[in-house]
N, C-alpha and C positions, 0 to 999 in steps of 0.2 A: 380499267384495262384488264383483260382476261389473263389469268395465269396459264402459262404453257407448262404442261406437266410432261417431264421427260420420263421415259421408262424403257425397259427392255424385256423381251421374252426370254425365259430360261427354261430349257427342257431337261436339264440334267437333274439327277436326284440330289437333294440337299443332304449334305453330310450331317447327320444328327446323332449325337451320342445317346445311347439308351433306346434307340428305335427297336421296338419289338415287332417282328414280322407277324402279321395276322391280327394284331390287337385292334386294328381299326376295321375289322370286318363286322358290320353292324346288321342286326335284324331290323330292316326298315319297313316291315310289313304293316306297322301301325304307327308310323312316325307322326308326331304331333307338329303343328295342329292342322296340317293340310292333307287331304286325301281327295283327288290326286295332288301331286306336288304342283304349286303354282308356277307361273312364268312371269317374268318381268315384261310387261306389255308396253310396247312403244306408245307414247302419247298420240292420240289421233286415230289409232287402229282399233280402238274399242277393247275393253276388258272382256275376259271370258264370261264374267257375270256382271250384272248391273251393280255398280257401287252402292253400298248401303246408304251412303249419304251423297247424292249426286251433286255436281257443281251447280251453283245458282248465280244468276246475274243480279239478284236482289242485294241491296246494300245492307251490310250488317249494322244493327242498331249500335249507337255509341254508348259508351259506359266505361267505368274504370276497369282496367285490365282486359278490355275487349279490343283485340287486334282487328283492324278493318280488312286485313288480308284474308280472303276466304280459304286459303290453304292452311291457316293456323287453327289448330284444334283448341289450344288453351295457351294463355299467357301468364306472366307474373309468377313463374315457378322459380325455385332456386336452381343452382347448377344441376343439370340432369346427367344421369348415367345411361347405361344400356337398357332400353325399354323393351317391353314385350307386348305386341298387339294380340288381343284376345281372338279366339276363333271366329267370332261374329264379325270381325273387321270394323267394328264401330267403337270399340273401347280398347284401352291399353292400360297396363300398369307401368308406372314411371317411377324410378328411384331418384331421389335427390341426393347427390353424392355427399354434400357437406352436412345437411341436416339429419340424414338417415331416414327421412320419410319415404314411404312408398304410397303413392297416390294413384287413384283410378281416374282416368279422364275419358270423356265421351265426345265423339264427333257428332255435331248436329248440322243441319242445313245452314249455310252461311247467312241466311236471312234471319237467323235466330241468335240470341245471346248464348254463348257457351255456358254450360253449367259449371259451377265451381268444382275444382278437383276435390275428390273425396279421399281423405286419409284412411288407408286400410291397415297401416302398420308404421311403427317408428322404432328404429333400431339404434342402439348405442354404438357409435362408430368413432374412430380416430381419423379425422379428415386432413391431418397435416400432410404437407407435400401433395402427392396425388392420391392419397388414401381416402377411405370413407366407404360409401355404398356404391360399388362400381356397377353392379349388374343385378337384375332380377329376372327370373324366368318362372313360368307356370308349370305345375305338375302336369304330366301327360293326361292325367285323369282329374284335372282341375274342376270340371263340372260336377264331379262326384265328391271329391275330398276337399276342395278349396285350398289346397296347399300351394305355397310359393317357395322358391329357393333363391337365395341371395349370396353374392360374393362381397364380403365386407373386410374392412381393416379395423382391428381392435388395438388397444395400447400395447399388446404383446405379440400379435401375429396377424396374418391374413387368414381368412377361413371361409368355409361355405356353411350356411345355416339353412334350416328348413323352418318356414313360418306357418303356423297353423292357426286355429281359431283364436281370436283375441290378439293376434299379432305377436304371440310369444315365440321367440326364435329358439331352436334347438340345434346344437352343433352337429354337422355331418362330417366335416373334415377340418381339423385345426392344425396349427403348427406350420402353415405355409410361411416361409421367411418374410419378414417385414424389414424395410429399410427406409432411409430418409426420402428416397424416391423409388420408383419401380414397384408400386404396390397394386397397380390395376390388375384386374382379372375379369374373365368372362366365362359364362356357363350356358349350356343349352342341353336339351335332350335330343339324342339321335334315335332313340326308340323308347317304348314305354318303360324299359328297365335299365337304360344306360344313359349316363350323363357324360358330356365331354367338357373339359375345363382347360383354359389357357391361363397361365400365371406369368407375371413379370419377374425380372431378375433381381428385385430388391436393391437395385442400384449397384449390383456387383456382377459384372458379366461372367466371372469365374463360376458363380453359382449355377448359371444356366447350363453349364456342361458338366456339373458335378452330379454323378449318378445317385449320390446320397441326399440330394436336395430336391425339393419340389419347386424351387424358384426357377423361372425361365423354362417351364415345361408345358407340353400339351399331354394330357392324360385323360383316361376314362375312369368312371366309377360305376360299377354294376349295382343295381338296386340300392341307390343311395338312401340311407335312413340313419337316424341317430344310432351311433355305435356300430354302424356297418358301412365302412368306407375303406376300400382297399384300392388305392390308385394304381393304374397300370400305365406307365409312361410310354407314349408312342412317338414323341418328338422332343428334342432338346434344342438349346441354343436360342431361345426366345429372348428378345430384348425387353422393351416395354410393350406389354400386351395391348392389342387393339380390341379385337373381338373374335369370336368363334361362331361360325354360322354353317350348320349342315344345310344341304340343299334338299333334304328329305327324299332323296332318291338313291344316290350311291356314292356321294363324296362329301367331304367336310372342308370348308375354306376357313382360313384364319389369317389375321393381320397382326403385324408387330413392327416396332421401330428399333433399329440398331444404329450404331454410330455412323455408318456410311450410307444408309438408305432405309426407306420404309418398304415393307414387303407384303404381298398378298400370296399366300401359299395354300396348297391343298393336300389333303390326305386321301389316297385312293382306298378302296375297300381292302386291298391286300397290305395296307400299311405303308405303301410307298409315299414319300413326301416329295413334291415338286414345287417349283416356284412359278406362279402364274404371271406375276408382274412385279416390277420393282420401280420405285421412285427415288432416284438419286438426289432430287431436290428436297426430299423429306417434307411433304406437305402435311404430315401429322395424321397418318391413318389411325382410325379409331374403330368404332363398332361397324359391323357388316350385316348384310342380309342377303341370302343366297336363294336362287331358284335354279331350275334345270338349265336355263339358258344364260345365266349371268350372275354377277355379284354387284351389289351396291355397297360402297364404302364411304362412311362419313369421314370428313377431313376437318381437323380442328384448325391447323395453320392456314390451309388454303380456303377455309370457310366455304366449303362446297360439298356436294354429294357427287361421288364419282361412280359412274356405271361402267363396269367392265363386261363386255359381251364374251361369253364362253361358248365354244362349240358343244352342243348337247351330247355329243358322242365321245369326243376326245378331251373335252374340258379345256382345250387350248385357248389362250387369249392372244390374239394376233394383231389387234388394233388398240391404239391408246384409249384408255378409259375416257368417257365423255363426262365433262363437268357440268352440273346443273345447279341452279340456285346459288351461284357464287356471289359472295359478298352481300347476300340478301338478308340472311338471318344470323350472321356471325359464325363463330366456331360451332361445328356440328360434331356431336359426340357419340350418340347411339343411333342405331338403325334397325328397323324391324319390318318385315314384309307382311302386307295385308293380303287376304285372299283375293281382293279385287285388283291386285297388281301394283297398288300404290305402296310407296315406302314411307313409313312414319319415322321421322328423325327428331332428335332433341338437341337444343342448343346448349352450349356451355360457356356463356360469356361472363358470368359472375365469377369472382368479384372484381376482376381487373377492368373489364370493359363492359359497360352495361347501358342499356337503353331503358326507357320507361316501361317496356313490355317484356323485358328479359326475366327469366328464360322461357322458351316456348317449345311446344310440340307442333310439328308441321307435317302435313301429308303431301308428298311430292310424287308426281307422276314420272314415269321413265321418259327419257328424251325421245324426240322424234327421229333422231339420227345425227350423224356427224360426230366429231370428236374435238377435243381441245387438248392436244398433246402431240408428242412425237416420240418415235423410237430412237434409241441410241445404239 
């Protein structure tokens, strides 16, 4: 039975303590990794470019940890966090939240056996509660410097680290409050020199509105490097962070969960925060991937990927998000947009509910149309 997602459109400005007007004006002239910005292409209408790995009717060879589903890139991972598709659209770096591993996975034609994930780094993390290795993103100049950035939980705090040659992490920003819950965070670059970060409230909603705390905030870091991180808060009142996803044009979307609802919100270039959509039934919004014409949101509780269509000029979302792949892969946690218009997602079914192929990375095409939801 399909889940009916209730939602409502809100056009009023969200009241956020600590909002700094103008802080969200980003130089997107060389945003990574897409030039020009991609679009979320409806299935059946054809992508703007030929997918690097076209679908195939051939049967995938059998074998251990080989999923017969041609949409699955790789199987038998541990619980995944927010992944990052590489600019070639054929590879992605994937964090395992509990183990602290970062692996590189490669999409191949479905008639072939997928290669085993290659471990590129392993970080010491505290995975109690919802902590651990939440997110990984690539340096805007990854092809030249090979650098990655990660949001992790340690025994003492939540922090952002940079990972260089040999997988050695160096702290960029430490001291983000840690709690028994509310430790998730997400990071991405909005320009070659500016990172945007969303943090959870460390299990204490009061911290999210405390101007002296980095818990429950959305902020930027200019030229992030070891010993050089001065966060500029642009929004407060975040509950449990889902994801942050620039559309690499002129806006930043972010998701979070609060006691009464799950939310999809956006930051305009002038720093204004508005709510794009809310889910009172709280389906578990998680990672997101944005393009000029919409946002894809991974849902853990609803076990689906939600596509919200946004007006490319006003960014308004006026129709309920469409659910795809519901109850097919279990809880979905991370989402990343590929240049060919497909959304790569990661499942997060371990340790409570597992199948023989959990956890997995999947390539999902956008829906053909229609919706599974209603406005309230």
